[in-house]
N, C-alpha and C positions, 0 to 999 in steps of 0.2 A: 567609366572614364578613368584613365590612369595617366599620371604624369611620370615620365621617365626622367632619369637623372644621369648626366654625364659629368663625372668629377664633382658631384655635389650640386651642380647647377641644373635647374629645371630646363629642359630643352623643348619638349613637345608632348602633346597629349596623344595617346595611342589607344585604339579600341580594336577588339576583334570584331569583324563584321561578317565573316563567313568561315565555316569549318566543315570539312567533308572527310569522311572515312575513305582512305585509299586502299589499304590492305593491312592485315595483322593489327598491329598497334600503332599504325602510322596515320596521321591526320594531315591534311593540307589546310593550313590556317592562313586566312587573308585578313590584313589589317586595313584600317581606314585610310592609310596613306598609300595604299596600293601594293605594299610589300606582301609577298606570299612565301610561307615557309612550309617545308615538308618536315614534320616533327615525328620522330620515333620515340614513343613512350615506353617501349618494351624494356630497355635497360633499367629505367627507373622502377617500373613495376616489378621486375625480377629481383632487384636489390632491396626493395621495401620489405619491412618486417611487420608493419602494422596491418592487422587484418582488415581495417577499414580501407586500406589502400590495395592490398593484395587481392581483394575480392574483384577488382577490376581486371584481373588476368582472365576472367570470364569475358570472352569477346562480346557476348550479348550485353553485359553490363557496361563494358568499355564504350560500346557504340551509342550509349544513351546519354551522350554529352549534350549540353545546351550552351547557347551564348546568352549570358545574362549580364546586363549593365556593362557590356564591352569586354567581359571576361569569358573564358572557356571554363565551364563548370560541370561537375558531375553530381547528381543527386543533392540538390540544394547546398552547394558548396562543400560537400563532403570531401571532394578532391578538387583542388584548384591550384594553379601555378602562377608565380609572379609573371606579370605581363612581359617583362624584359627577357625572361627565359624563353618564352614563346616567340618573341620578336627575333631573338638571336637564333632560334631554331634548335635549341638544345636544352633538354631538361636534365639538370644536374642533381645527383643524389648525394646528400651529406648525412653522415651518421649523426645521431643525436649527441649533443654535448652533455656533460654531467649536469649543467644548470637547466637543461631541457627536461630533466626527470623530476617529477614532483612526487616524492614518497609520502605516504600516510595522509593523503588529502581527502579521501573520499569516504562518504558515509551514505551509500545508496541502499535503500531498503529492500530492493528486490532479491538480494542475495547473490547476484552475479558478480558484483564488485565489492570487496571487503576493504575496510579501512586500512588494513595492514598491507595491502598490495601496493606495488610501485607502478606508476603509470608513466609510460614513455609515449610522448607525442611527437609527431613530425615537426621538424624545425620551423617550417613555414606556418604551421598551425599555432605553434607556441608564440611566434612573433605577432600573429594576428590577435591572439587572445591577450597577450600582454598590452598591445596597443589599445585594444577595446577596453580592457580593465582600467588603463590609465585614463582614457577618454571618459569613461563612466565613473571614475573615481571609486572603484570597488576593488577588493583583493582579487588577484588573478585566480586564487584557489576557489573562491566562490563562483566565479565565472565558469571555471572548468567543471565544477560540480553541477551547475545548472545545465551546461552543455551536455554532459553525460546523462543526466536525468531525462532531458528532452529526447536524446538519442535512444535511450533504452525504452522510453515511452512510445516513440514512433515504431521501434522494432517490435515491441510486444503487441502493438495493434496489428502489425502485418502477419504475425504468427497465428 
């Protein structure tokens, strides 16, 4: 369930109720108020730099979306979009800002990520992590480290 805002005022609750693959990277998404949008995800995927996102250029992976809690989601929220972008029918790509880069945060023991590396996260993920960190009253760095450790653990189980 999502509350949309127009000029800072809550206006209505919107949920995705149906999504169907049309062709290529286009999905027809239907919302609970009857609005249907044809959304082309290809420009976003082609401009993305994060391997967690660009892997969805593989059409088999792209087609594995689900509707969870009124959101369109891929692989347990690995890729998810603001509900208003979906409702407007346009996915916008924004380059990460300098404050979205967290240098020297990580200390993951498997050797894939070293403490000296810089981590660049998608802007929408940074916003979600910051909000969750504030809600849980923990440093955002700790939350990012946990997220990465869980992701690496899931990945190593698959391999």
